[in-house]
DOTI-728156 format. One record per residue (C-alpha): residue in three letters; residue number from 1; x, y, z. Coordinates in Angstrom, 3 decimals, decimal comma. Layout:
! residues N
 rest  nr        x        y        z
  ala NUM        X        Y        Z
...
This chain:
! residues 367
 rest  nr        x        y        z
  unk   1   30,313   27,681   27,049
  unk   2   30,523   24,510   28,571
  unk   3   28,076   22,085   27,291
  unk   4   27,098   18,175   28,365
  unk   5   25,786   15,905   25,681
  unk   6   23,954   12,752   26,815
  unk   7   23,598   10,289   24,106
  unk   8   22,768    6,377   24,202
  unk   9   25,249    5,829   21,208
  unk  10   27,853    8,139   19,982
  unk  11   30,111    8,082   16,679
  unk  12   31,904    5,647   15,603
  unk  13   29,333    3,490   17,258
  unk  14   25,844    3,655   16,517
  unk  15   23,891    5,110   13,766
  unk  16   21,481    7,932   13,601
  unk  17   21,759    9,731   17,255
  unk  18   25,208    8,612   17,237
  unk  19   25,924   10,903   14,070
  unk  20   23,914   13,667   14,732
  unk  21   25,583   14,318   18,375
  unk  22   29,104   13,737   16,954
  unk  23   28,645   16,025   13,619
  unk  24   26,905   18,955   15,746
  unk  25   29,576   18,838   18,626
  unk  26   32,499   18,848   16,063
  unk  27   31,081   22,128   14,693
  unk  28   30,308   23,749   17,908
  unk  29   34,084   23,100   18,958
  unk  30   35,295   24,630   15,872
  unk  31   33,123   27,604   17,606
  unk  32   34,937   27,320   20,623
  unk  33   31,915   25,361   22,954
  unk  34   33,796   22,785   25,495
  unk  35   31,602   19,563   25,090
  unk  36   31,428   16,635   27,444
  unk  37   30,156   13,607   25,652
  unk  38   28,568   11,025   27,886
  unk  39   27,442    7,792   26,370
  unk  40   27,970    4,097   26,692
  unk  41   31,366    4,253   25,032
  unk  42   32,498    7,523   25,997
  unk  43   34,575    9,174   24,736
  unk  44   34,387   11,391   27,981
  unk  45   32,077    9,962   30,497
  unk  46   30,972    6,148   30,047
  unk  47   27,841    5,162   31,242
  unk  48   25,401    2,328   30,665
  unk  49   26,331   -0,587   28,248
  unk  50   25,999   -0,485   24,504
  unk  51   25,394   -4,459   24,680
  unk  52   22,275   -4,181   27,190
  unk  53   20,890   -1,546   25,023
  unk  54   21,517   -3,977   21,888
  unk  55   20,281   -7,001   23,637
  unk  56   17,469   -5,477   26,046
  unk  57   16,360   -2,435   24,044
  unk  58   14,257    0,145   26,569
  unk  59   15,731   -2,181   29,241
  unk  60   19,029   -1,347   28,090
  unk  61   17,830    2,314   27,779
  unk  62   16,603    2,607   30,999
  unk  63   19,925    1,379   32,128
  unk  64   21,796    4,187   30,683
  unk  65   19,410    7,011   31,631
  unk  66   19,481    5,662   35,286
  unk  67   23,313    6,173   35,070
  unk  68   22,893    9,774   33,567
  unk  69   20,604   10,640   36,331
  unk  70   23,633    9,686   38,828
  unk  71   26,174   11,888   37,039
  unk  72   28,114   14,370   39,817
  unk  73   29,078   17,958   39,227
  unk  74   26,387   18,443   36,437
  unk  75   25,833   22,007   37,944
  unk  76   29,474   22,609   36,084
  unk  77   27,713   22,645   32,727
  unk  78   26,322   25,677   31,391
  unk  79   23,741   23,589   29,242
  unk  80   22,719   20,071   28,711
  unk  81   21,726   18,356   25,450
  unk  82   19,659   15,023   26,002
  unk  83   19,206   12,712   22,926
  unk  84   15,845   10,486   23,153
  unk  85   15,593   10,814   26,898
  unk  86   14,179    7,975   28,915
  unk  87   14,476    8,724   32,754
  unk  88   13,298    6,024   34,514
  unk  89   12,708    8,507   36,984
  unk  90   12,953   12,293   37,632
  unk  91   15,592   14,081   35,419
  unk  92   18,504   15,645   37,113
  unk  93   18,745   18,382   34,690
  unk  94   15,488   20,884   35,220
  unk  95   16,536   23,067   32,371
  unk  96   17,851   21,173   29,198
  unk  97   17,818   20,919   25,694
  unk  98   16,054   17,312   24,359
  unk  99   16,338   16,429   21,108
  unk 100   13,756   13,987   20,030
  unk 101   14,953   11,631   16,798
  unk 102   12,092    9,313   16,708
  unk 103    8,973    8,096   19,270
  unk 104    7,858    5,103   20,392
  unk 105    4,393    6,209   19,811
  unk 106    5,017    6,617   16,345
  unk 107    5,730    2,874   16,032
  unk 108    2,958    1,744   18,038
  unk 109    0,700    3,655   15,567
  unk 110    2,580    1,972   12,648
  unk 111    1,507   -1,171   14,160
  unk 112    5,037   -2,606   14,601
  unk 113    5,206   -5,756   16,542
  unk 114    5,253   -7,081   19,102
  unk 115    2,556   -4,171   20,147
  unk 116    2,868   -5,001   23,694
  unk 117    6,353   -3,976   23,612
  unk 118    5,610   -0,704   22,058
  unk 119    3,029    0,038   24,216
  unk 120    4,976   -0,324   27,234
  unk 121    7,958    1,453   25,618
  unk 122    5,449    4,323   24,543
  unk 123    3,861    4,777   28,101
  unk 124    7,773    4,893   29,517
  unk 125    8,563    7,581   26,881
  unk 126    5,941    9,525   27,627
  unk 127    6,369    9,505   31,494
  unk 128   10,018   10,558   30,821
  unk 129    9,243   13,364   28,446
  unk 130    6,379   14,817   30,802
  unk 131    8,660   14,819   33,840
  unk 132   11,028   17,005   31,996
  unk 133    8,926   19,111   30,385
  unk 134    8,549   22,078   32,714
  unk 135   12,187   23,274   32,155
  unk 136   13,055   21,656   29,080
  unk 137   13,111   22,608   25,480
  unk 138   12,450   20,361   22,854
  unk 139   13,717   19,898   19,472
  unk 140   12,000   17,499   16,910
  unk 141   13,706   16,020   13,652
  unk 142   10,606   15,964   11,728
  unk 143    7,005   17,592   11,617
  unk 144    6,325   13,901   12,406
  unk 145    7,964   13,668   15,807
  unk 146    7,053   17,211   16,547
  unk 147    2,983   15,774   16,377
  unk 148    4,026   13,053   18,254
  unk 149    5,184   15,199   21,233
  unk 150    2,453   17,177   20,952
  unk 151    0,257   14,075   21,246
  unk 152    2,348   13,147   24,584
  unk 153    1,715   15,862   26,350
  unk 154    4,428   18,610   25,290
  unk 155    3,485   22,620   24,247
  unk 156    4,147   23,122   20,910
  unk 157    5,503   26,643   21,977
  unk 158    8,195   24,527   23,676
  unk 159    9,314   22,292   20,553
  unk 160   11,678   23,575   17,867
  unk 161   11,950   21,999   14,584
  unk 162   15,312   21,316   13,693
  unk 163   16,095   18,596   10,979
  unk 164   19,176   16,626   10,608
  unk 165   21,720   17,586    8,572
  unk 166   24,740   16,039    6,253
  unk 167   28,063   16,634    5,765
  unk 168   28,093   18,356    2,347
  unk 169   31,871   18,526    1,753
  unk 170   31,913   14,655    2,441
  unk 171   28,767   13,261    0,619
  unk 172   28,991   15,258   -2,809
  unk 173   28,392   14,168   -6,309
  unk 174   31,320   11,969   -8,313
  unk 175   33,726   13,062  -10,963
  unk 176   34,001    9,367  -12,296
  unk 177   30,984    7,183  -11,404
  unk 178   32,358    4,581  -13,758
  unk 179   35,561    4,146  -11,901
  unk 180   33,954    3,696   -8,607
  unk 181   31,665    1,257   -9,930
  unk 182   34,735   -0,880  -11,368
  unk 183   36,030   -0,442   -7,669
  unk 184   32,659   -2,224   -6,420
  unk 185   32,427   -4,748   -9,383
  unk 186   28,888   -3,013  -10,458
  unk 187   28,503   -2,828  -13,940
  unk 188   28,735    0,367  -15,679
  unk 189   25,607   -0,414  -18,014
  unk 190   23,033   -0,780  -15,375
  unk 191   20,612    1,875  -13,579
  unk 192   21,775    1,547  -10,121
  unk 193   19,290    2,010   -7,469
  unk 194   20,648    2,251   -3,813
  unk 195   19,322    1,515   -0,616
  unk 196   21,707    2,014    2,509
  unk 197   20,259    1,682    6,144
  unk 198   19,406   -0,838    8,594
  unk 199   17,536   -3,812    7,055
  unk 200   14,707   -4,021    9,599
  unk 201   10,808   -3,754    9,732
  unk 202   10,228   -0,354    9,797
  unk 203   12,441    0,080    6,469
  unk 204    9,864   -2,614    4,962
  unk 205   12,646   -4,194    2,556
  unk 206   10,605   -7,165    1,676
  unk 207    7,726   -4,654    0,262
  unk 208   10,855   -2,761   -1,394
  unk 209   11,802   -6,218   -3,037
  unk 210    8,460   -7,120   -4,008
  unk 211    7,869   -3,629   -5,948
  unk 212   11,283   -3,873   -7,336
  unk 213   10,707   -7,263   -8,919
  unk 214    8,108   -5,796  -10,997
  unk 215   10,473   -2,936  -11,706
  unk 216   13,060   -5,156  -12,913
  unk 217   10,462   -7,335  -15,246
  unk 218    9,714   -4,149  -16,883
  unk 219   13,578   -2,714  -16,944
  unk 220   15,756   -5,276  -16,975
  unk 221   18,877   -3,290  -16,982
  unk 222   17,741   -1,700  -13,191
  unk 223   19,971   -3,126  -10,529
  unk 224   19,164   -2,616   -6,760
  unk 225   21,916   -2,319   -4,283
  unk 226   21,109   -2,985   -0,824
  unk 227   23,620   -1,880    1,777
  unk 228   23,441   -2,658    5,497
  unk 229   22,941   -5,078    8,099
  unk 230   19,888   -6,078   10,313
  unk 231   17,410   -8,598   11,645
  unk 232   15,744   -8,877    8,335
  unk 233   18,759   -9,128    6,221
  unk 234   18,755  -13,197    5,738
  unk 235   15,093  -12,978    5,215
  unk 236   15,261  -10,313    2,428
  unk 237   18,111  -12,207    0,914
  unk 238   15,950  -15,627    1,142
  unk 239   12,880  -13,521   -0,445
  unk 240   15,072  -12,066   -3,166
  unk 241   16,226  -15,634   -4,354
  unk 242   12,481  -16,520   -4,222
  unk 243   11,543  -13,927   -6,356
  unk 244   13,927  -14,988   -8,935
  unk 245   15,992  -11,818   -8,681
  unk 246   19,409  -13,343   -8,990
  unk 247   21,959  -10,823   -9,997
  unk 248   19,010   -7,885   -9,990
  unk 249   19,855   -7,289   -6,196
  unk 250   23,176   -7,013   -4,771
  unk 251   23,513   -7,218   -1,055
  unk 252   26,868   -5,503    0,451
  unk 253   26,129   -6,142    3,926
  unk 254   27,491   -3,842    6,297
  unk 255   29,473   -0,917    4,906
  unk 256   32,041    0,862    6,551
  unk 257   31,013    4,633    7,157
  unk 258   34,414    5,876    5,474
  unk 259   33,200    4,107    1,921
  unk 260   29,781    5,049    2,260
  unk 261   30,241    8,389    0,161
  unk 262   31,553    6,373   -2,834
  unk 263   28,642    4,036   -2,513
  unk 264   25,946    7,163   -3,009
  unk 265   28,382    8,294   -5,700
  unk 266   28,256    5,296   -7,915
  unk 267   24,343    5,268   -8,009
  unk 268   21,692    6,662  -10,226
  unk 269   19,172    7,274   -7,786
  unk 270   18,050    6,397   -3,618
  unk 271   15,359    4,583   -2,794
  unk 272   13,517    3,768    0,634
  unk 273   10,040    2,075    1,171
  unk 274   10,247    3,017    4,746
  unk 275    6,865    3,266    6,937
  unk 276    8,362    5,064    9,802
  unk 277   11,083    7,802    9,892
  unk 278   12,199   10,787   11,715
  unk 279   14,723   12,596    9,319
  unk 280   16,998    9,696    8,098
  unk 281   20,289   10,783    7,635
  unk 282   20,931    8,364    4,666
  unk 283   18,129   10,264    2,688
  unk 284   20,016   13,822    3,112
  unk 285   23,383   12,152    2,335
  unk 286   22,095   10,703   -1,098
  unk 287   20,452   14,130   -1,777
  unk 288   23,792   15,681   -1,099
  unk 289   25,478   13,450   -3,207
  unk 290   23,651   14,386   -6,278
  unk 291   20,962   11,722   -6,237
  unk 292   17,240   12,414   -6,768
  unk 293   15,092    9,965   -4,617
  unk 294   12,299    7,589   -4,575
  unk 295   10,612    7,468   -1,353
  unk 296    7,471    6,301    0,479
  unk 297    4,406    8,588    0,917
  unk 298    4,771    8,975    4,390
  unk 299    5,141   12,681    5,968
  unk 300    8,680   12,791    6,883
  unk 301    9,644   12,173    3,331
  unk 302    7,172   14,508    1,568
  unk 303    9,637   17,183    1,080
  unk 304   11,300   15,128   -1,433
  unk 305    8,369   15,576   -3,991
  unk 306    7,271   18,823   -2,687
  unk 307   10,704   20,570   -3,312
  unk 308   11,276   18,477   -6,851
  unk 309   14,021   16,185   -5,478
  unk 310   12,370   12,819   -6,733
  unk 311    9,349   10,652   -6,404
  unk 312    6,721    9,905   -3,785
  unk 313    5,388    6,430   -4,038
  unk 314    2,773    4,584   -2,309
  unk 315    4,623    1,350   -2,271
  unk 316    1,890   -0,464   -1,405
  unk 317   -0,324    0,606   -4,609
  unk 318   -0,498   -1,803   -7,697
  unk 319    0,854    1,234   -9,848
  unk 320    4,156    1,715   -7,577
  unk 321    6,109   -0,479   -9,698
  unk 322    4,820    1,444  -13,055
  unk 323    5,672    4,625  -11,683
  unk 324    9,174    3,918  -10,546
  unk 325    9,903    2,521  -14,187
  unk 326    8,541    5,634  -15,659
  unk 327   10,771    7,945  -13,288
  unk 328   14,026    5,843  -13,788
  unk 329   13,602    6,282  -17,430
  unk 330   13,586    9,968  -17,369
  unk 331   16,902   12,086  -17,484
  unk 332   17,732   12,468  -13,718
  unk 333   20,489   14,695  -13,779
  unk 334   18,330   17,946  -13,246
  unk 335   16,463   16,647   -9,961
  unk 336   20,231   15,391   -8,805
  unk 337   21,555   18,917   -9,253
  unk 338   18,457   20,306   -7,440
  unk 339   19,029   17,719   -4,634
  unk 340   22,446   18,933   -3,949
  unk 341   21,364   22,468   -3,813
  unk 342   18,812   22,121   -1,495
  unk 343   20,563   19,858    0,838
  unk 344   23,522   22,531    0,816
  unk 345   21,006   25,426    1,776
  unk 346   18,963   23,802    4,548
  unk 347   20,650   20,976    5,756
  unk 348   24,904   21,407    6,111
  unk 349   25,841   20,800    9,614
  unk 350   26,931   23,988   10,030
  unk 351   23,463   25,664    9,810
  unk 352   21,946   22,828   11,858
  unk 353   24,792   23,556   14,481
  unk 354   23,709   27,326   14,812
  unk 355   20,325   26,551   15,331
  unk 356   21,181   24,092   18,250
  unk 357   23,922   26,893   19,697
  unk 358   21,254   29,313   19,569
  unk 359   19,185   27,436   22,026
  unk 360   22,260   26,297   24,125
  unk 361   23,050   29,836   24,742
  unk 362   19,790   30,642   25,395
  unk 363   19,367   27,966   28,238
  unk 364   23,053   28,974   29,612
  unk 365   21,529   32,662   29,877
  unk 366   18,263   31,198   31,821
  unk 367   20,511   29,302   34,369
């Protein structure tokens, strides 16, 4: 099979979309599938501009997808895999598999600002997805995204729910967490709660700090480690200072991906206060590393509570901090082991790649 993969970011540049595309492609290649990657950084076909996407957001994405629409010799491919397609006009691929990682519709509903921007982006998104709906098969990374696609106008029968995956060999529990803490200059006697990801509005880092300040007051041995960059990083640092958290919060900034596995291994628990998510890779990586998780009460994260992998918390509720303190005071090893087993069975990239391959083969047979 000859597969064309179109993504607005690709490993090692980018985050969520880049990692999903890369890990699935690597496993497909191991199965003999010839994969051609088209992204702003290649590596096979270079289209669009990563700088424009960073600076202009939707404008940069429209520029990229306009370039994809102008690709030549697309009939040479047996199947095409599109990631969050945003074609300004008609798609050149009458039959494709389109994976939707998140939607602007959801961000608009969550009240993310500016509302005018997300309203415009959601309208462009709806136009693009409905234009390719006649021949495309869609995949959604979560039930929330699946519901968004139905609202946009995609028939439920055309949507497959395929969550994100994780490299369970790379992200595995620590043999000596104490040595790792010493290497990162993190005290061995603290209860380390880790957040790793983009420090952006959707992740609610300021609310996380507000809640953690009360957690730390009740349990002074807790340490919050924040790893990642983003537009709210400096504001979050300033808020931590204003709350008097001092050395109770450690900001690491962006962490090279090669060091991320050890960062999970030195922690006791993972935390995220997001108000909007698709299928967060960082959460799956943490669970695979044997970390139980404390997550916000939004549908894409509810499996953490349903499967006994951690605690679901309403971060806006007054009792949130007390719930977290109580949870951190427990022996978390059993839930950490359960988390590792759950991810290995359901989210290993080999399992996820097989599900995508079945869709690509079905499209190749139709064409």
